[in-house]
N, C-alpha and C positions, 0 to 999 in steps of 0.2 A: 204574710205578704212581705215582699222585699222592702228593705229600708231604702228610701229614695237617696240616690247619690247627688242628684241635682234636681231641684224643682223650681223653675222660674215662676215668680208670682203671677205673671200674666197668663202662663200656661196652667199652673195649678188651679187657678180660679175656674177653669173649665174641666177640671178633674182628669186631664190627660197626664198619664204618668210617664215621665221621661227620666231615664237613668243614664248617668255619665259615670261609668266605673272609674275609680281612682286607682288605676293599675299601671305600674311603670312600663310594662310592655306595650300597653295601649298608647300611652303617652309617647313612647319612643317611635312606634310605627306611624303614629299620626304626624310627628315631626318630619319623618322621612317622606311621607306622602305629600306634605305641604310644600316641601322644598322644590323650587323650580328647577334646580340642578339635578334632581334625582332622575337617573335614566329609566327608560321604559321597563326593562326587566326587574329592576329593584322596586319600581313603583308597583308593579304587579305583585311582587312578593309582599310589599307593605300592605296592600289591600287584602291579600289572602290571609295574612296574619291578623289584621284587624277583623276580618270576617270570623276567624277562629275564636279570638278572645271575646269578641262581642257576643258570639253565639254561646260560648261557655257561660257568660253572665246571663243571657236570656233564658237559658235552660233551667236556671234555679227555680224550684217550686212549680215548674211548668209541665214536666214530663212525669206521669205517674209511675210509682215503683211498686214492687210486689215483694213481700217477705218470703224468703226461701231459707232452706237449710242446705249448707254445703259440707262436704267432708274434707277437712284439712288433712295434711299428712299425719296429724296427731289425734284429732277427734272432731266430731261434728261442731259446726258453728252457725249461728244465725247470721243471715246476710240479707241484702236487698238488691234486686235487679230491676232494670226497666221493665215495666209490665209488658208482656208479649202482646202482639197484635194491636198496640197503640197506633192509631193512624197518624202519620206524620207526613208533611209535605214541605218542600222548599219552593218558593215561587220567585226565581230570579228575574229581574226586569232587564231585558236586553237593551243596550249592550253592556253597560257598566256593571250591572248586577253580576255578570259572569266573573268579574274580578274578585268578588267576595265569595262566590259559590264554593270554590275549592276548600276554603277554610271552614265554611259552614258545614259542608258535606262530610268533612273529615270527622266531625263530632256527631253527625247524624247520618251515618252510612245507610241506615234502613229507610230513610225518608224518600218518598217519591219526589220527582222533579217535574214541575209544571212550568215550562218556559212561556214567558209573555214578552212580546216585542212592542215597545211603545216609542213613538217619536214625538218630540215637542216642536211646534212651529216657533222659531226664535222671535218672530214679530208679534204674533198674537198670543203666544205661550199656551195655545190650545194643544191638547194631547190627542193623538190618533194611534190606533192599534194596527200593526201589520202582521202579528203572529200571536195566536192564542191557543195554547195547549192545555188550558184548564179543562177538567172533565165537566160534562154536562151537569152532573150532580156531585157536589162535594160530600164525601162520606161523613156520616154523623160523628160528632166529637173529634173531627180531625184537627190537629194542631198544625198551624201554618206559620212558617217563618218566611219573611220577605226581606231579602238582602237588596238594599238600595243605597249606593254610596252617598248620594246627596239628596237630602230632604230640603228642597229650596222653597218653591212656591206651594208644594203639597199636591199639585195637580195630578202628577203621575200616581202617587199613592192613593189619592181619592178615587181615581179611575179603577185601580186594582181592587180596592176594598169594596167599591160598589159592585164590581163584577163578581167578586167572591160571595158577597151577600146574596146576589141574585141567584147564585148557584147553590145556595144552602149553607154556606159557611157561617160559623158563629164568630162575629168580630171579637168577642172577648177571648177567643182562643188563638187570635192572631198576634204575633209579635214581629216587630220590625228591627232590623239591625242596619244602622246607617253610620257612615264615617262621620259626616257632618250634618247637622240640622240647623236651620235658621228659624228665628222666632216667627216670621210671617207664616211659614209653612206649618209650624207646630200649632199656631193659633187656628189656622184654617182646618187642620186635621182634627183638632180638639173639638171644634164646633160641630163636626159630623160624627166622629168616632172616638169619643172620650174614653171608651173601654179598652182601646188598643194600647199596648205598652211598647215603648220605643227605647232602644238601647243604642247610644251613639258615643263616639269618642269625644265630641265637643259640640257645644252650641255656639254658633256665630250669630251676631245680632242682625246683620244687614244683608240685603240683596241689592245688586246694581240694577240699572234700568233694563237689562237683558234677562233678569231673573237668576243671575249667578250669585252664589254665596260669597260674601266678603268677610274676612280675607280669603276664606275658602282654600281650594287647592287646584282650581282650574276645571277643565272638562275631564272628569274621571275616565270616561270611555276613551277619549282621544289619547290620554296619557297612558292608559293601561294597554292599548293596542297599537300605539305608535302611529296614529292616523291624524 
């Protein structure tokens, strides 16, 4: 099992495992993403890099390997490769999840991509779906990575996890990469899916009355696509 980088007491009591990797590149790109002066192209690059490095951390002990023997220029050598035919999928949540997708996909090029479009009512904070490309039945033992830049109230991820479970996914094989996570969302997620593992660049303590993370980085979708 991975050693926890950060485990907040109120989260750990519900057994939700949240990892905040102490990596200088993750810290650097988070600072770039937080800065209000960061222009749209650089903000997109920051999220792509965060998607890459957080996916790298999420892949530890998650993807099965297979022992093989390869021929070096000098002699045979024992080696390990990713087990062939391991079912993998990435479920980006539109729009903002697309900003992380490039970085995630660069490390998991064999993964299938299931797009899901969700929108949140800013007054009621209720989530509704406008696009769902999940298969009717999730293949057995499929490992699923969900890139979601902001884990704020947890409503969006709860919707996705409920939908995946209904279609046969094993929640213990789901991992989430998120730039920022807030304690209210983590606590809500932990009460429903404590077996899911979350990898994020930082945990922020608070939400404002609109459900935005504080200090946060603003609206990730708007900043990534200049809208």
